[in-house]
N, C-alpha and C positions, 0 to 999 in steps of 0.2 A: 247471299246469307250475311247477315250481320256479323262483324267480327272476322270474316275469313281472312283478311289479310293478317290481323293479329294472330290467328290459329297457325297460318302458314309460318310466322316469325317464330312463334313458340316452338313449332316442331323443329325449325332449324336450330335451335339452341342446342350446344353440346352440354355434357354432363358438368363441367367446370362452369358454364355460363349459368346453367340452371341453379346451381348450388349457391353461386355468388348472388343471384338475384332473391332466393330465399334468404340468405344470410343478411343481405341489406334491410329486407323486408321485416325480418324479426327484430333488428336492431333499431330501424326507424320509428320516429312517432308519427309519420305520416300514414294516416288511415288508408289511403288509398293504395299503398304497397302492400298492405296486409290483405287487402281484397285481392290484389294481383296474384298472390300465392294460390288462391283458390282457382284461378284460370289457368296457372302453369301446370296443375294437375299432373296425371300420368304422362310420361314422355311418349307413350304410344296411344294416348287418348283418341276416342273417335270424334267426329264431327258432332254426334249427337250428345256424347259426355260433355264436350265443351259448351254447346249450346245451353244444356242443363246448368252447367257452371254459371253461364254468362247470365241466366235468369236469377241465380241466386245472388249474384252481385248486383243485379238491377234493383233487387229489392232491399239488399243490405244498404245501397247508396241511397235511397229514397226515403222520402219522409211521408207520414201517413195524412191520406188526403189529397195527394199530387194527383194530377190526371196522367192518363197512360201517355199522353204526348210529351208531358214534361219529364215522365220516367225514361221515355225512349231517348228523349234529347240528352238527358244526363248520363245515360248509357253511351252515347255515341261520344260525348265529350271524355268519357272515362276510358274508352278504348283508344282514342287518340293518345291520352296520356300513357297508356300501357304500350303503345307502339313507340312513343318517344322514348320510354324508359329503355326499350330493347335497342333502338336506333342509337342511343347515346352509349350504351354498354358496347355495342359493335364497333362503332367509331373509335371509342377509347382504346379498344383491344386492338384494332387495326393499326392505330397511330402508334401503339407501343411496339408493334411487330414491325413497323416499317419507318426506320428513323427518318428516311427523306421526308415522308408524309408530316411526320411530327415537328420536325424543324422548319418544315414550310409553313405550318400553322402557326407555330410559335413566331416566326419572323414576321408574319402578318399583325399578329397580335401587338408585337412592339414596333411597328413600322410609324412611328411618331417622332417628332421632332427631339422631345425630352428623353427618349430611350433610344437614340440613335446606335448607341454602341452595343446594347443588347441585340437590337435589331441585327446588327452586322455580325455577331457572334453567332447568331442562329442561320444567317446567311452562309457563312463559313462552315458552319456543321453540315448544311445542307450540300454545299459543293462537295464535302468529304462523301457523304452518304450516296451522291449519284456520279461519283467519280468513274466507276466501273459499269455503268448501267448506260441504258437506252433511253434513258426518261427525258425526252426533248423539252417537255413542258416545263419541268422543274429546273433544269439546266437553263433554260432560256429566261425563265423566272429569275434565277440567281444572277445571270448576266445583267439583265435589265436593272435590278434593285442595286446591285454593288456597282455598276457603272454609274447610276445616279448618286450613289455616296461619294464616290470618287470625285465626281465634278464639284461638289460641295468644298472640295478642298482646293486650294490654290498652290500646291507644291508641285515641283517637277516630277517627283516619285508617283504620285497620285494621277498625275496626266499620262504618265507612261503606262501604268498599270490600266488606266482606262482604255488606252489605245490597244493593249494585249487583250483586253475583254472583248471588244469590239471586234478584234481579228478573229478570235476564236468564236464569237457569234457567226461571223459570216460562214465560216466552216459548218458549225453546227446547223445552221438554216440550210444550207446546201445539201449536207448529208440526209437530213431529214426529207427535203423536197425529193430527192431522188428514190429515198426508201418509200415514201408514200405513192409516188408515181409508179414505182416497181409494183407496189401492192394491188393499185388499180388496174394495171396491165394484166397482172395475175388473175384477177377476179373476171376481166374481159375475155381474157384466153379460157378461162375455165367455162364460160358462158359459150364461147364459140363453139367448143368441142360439142356441146349440146345442140346448138343452133347456129348455122352457117350464116345466118342472116344478121347476126349480132353486130358484125362491124359496120352494117348499114346505118346503125343507130347512132355512130360516133364520128369524130372528124378524122377522116381517113389519114390525113397527113402525120397524125400522132401515133399512127397505128402500123404505118409501113414498115417493112424491114430495114430499110436504110437509116430511117430515123431513130429506130431502136437501137441499131448498132452504134450509132453516133452516141448515144446516151450512156450506152455501155462501156464506150472509152472515157468518158468523162467521170464515172463513178469510181470510186476508192473501194467501197464495201465488198468483199467477195460474195456476201449473202445477197446483196442488191443486185450484184451482175447476174448471179445465179437465177434469181426471180425474172430478170428481165430475159434471159436466154430461155428459161421455162415457158415465158409467153410467147416467145418467137415460135418455140417448139410446138405449143398448143396451135398458134395459126397455121403450121404446117403440119398438122397430124396426119394428114392424108398423103403427104410427100415422102417417098421412100429414101429421098437423099437428105432433104433438109432436116427432116424430123430427127433421125439419129445423130446428124451432126450437131444440132443445136441442144438436144437431150443430153447428149455426152459431155457437151461443154459446160452445161449446167452442174452436172455432178463432179467434173473435174476441178471446177473453181472452188468449190467448197470440201475438196477431198479432206483437209487437214482442220475443217472446221467442226467442232464437236460440240454443240449445243442444240437445245430443244427447236430453235427455229431453224437451223441447219437441217435437222432432221425432218423437219416438217417440208421443207423443200424438196429434200430426197424422196420422200413419201409421194409427194405430188408429181414429182417426175416419174417415179415408178408406175403410178396409176395411169398417167397419160401414156406412158411405154405399153402398159397392159392393153390399152383401147387401139394403140397403135398397131402392135402385133396381131391382136385379135382380128382387126380389120384385114389385115394382110395375110390372114390365116397361116400364121406361123406355126412351127411345131408345138406339140403340147407341152414338152418339157420347158420350152422358153416362157410360154404363157404363164404356165404354173409356177416357175421359178419367181416371176414378177410378183404374183398374187402372194406367194410367201414370204416376200421381203415387205410387202405392204402389211400383211398381218404380223409380221415381227416389229414393225415401226408402231405400229398401233397398240400392240402390247407394251412396248417399251413406255409409251406416253400415256397408257392406260385410256386409249380413245376407243370408244365402241364405234364400230362400223359392219353391222350385219350383211350388208350388201356384197362386201369382199367375199364372206364365207358363202354367200349365194351364188356369185360367179364360180367359185372354186368347184362348189358341189355340182352346179351345172356344168362345169367343164367335165368333170369326171363321168357324169352321166352320158354326156355326148360321146366321150372317148369310148366308154362302155358299148354304147349302141353302134358306134363304127367297126369295133372289134368283134 
């Protein structure tokens, strides 16, 4: 359908964004924006209504005597223009709401010899904005750019700061490496639960128990350690000794960590535990408790997962039939 992407972008606009676009169109001398108001239509406009508006715009931007092909080409270019208007608005709003992104963009804009000090100012603001975040790429960007600026100076103080930056970069890269490796292990472990042939597709030496335990010793982050223990638990999901040991350790390590990522790890552990206890036919209250914990985490994070309710209802039906 012609203009399908534009329609989806329009439907995604919130009330504030729609009002801003309409206001700009009315204040602007750009005739293209005034036509754009027609396409904005009603917030709940149907596909048919949008297509009708598109045809009106097509005729409005066309000249008499033009062929249908030329009219259609003009309409496509106009649709691209409208898409860009919405994209620019979204980018502008996002950068205003995220200081790190804003300062990253501005540091790139002023990354020139004659604006060196402006560039450095935005780099320092970027560093402040990412201080308490896990934004590896932005932090690494800051270190690379700031280290280059320090090398331009010949002072002992700048050389000392340059060395400190490199030392912090080593730690940053190491932490990022282990975090990403743990995420990969988590995915492989999840696949293994469904398909026991999964490990045959990978280099076994990186997935054996001893190797992963050695990685856990090197890791500093509790959440990364927990993710690695979760992977080990999944690889041993049908082992009545190793699974409880590794899954319990994953939960213990993040006991005092309370954020969205830690909650996600807990939820994954509880789901794996549900599969484990169900496999070994544990009592109904044990299985039900795990499912209710998963549902509670899903509600907390506003994550929809219908299959958990399916498992719970199926379990209740099985219990009723047995009784």
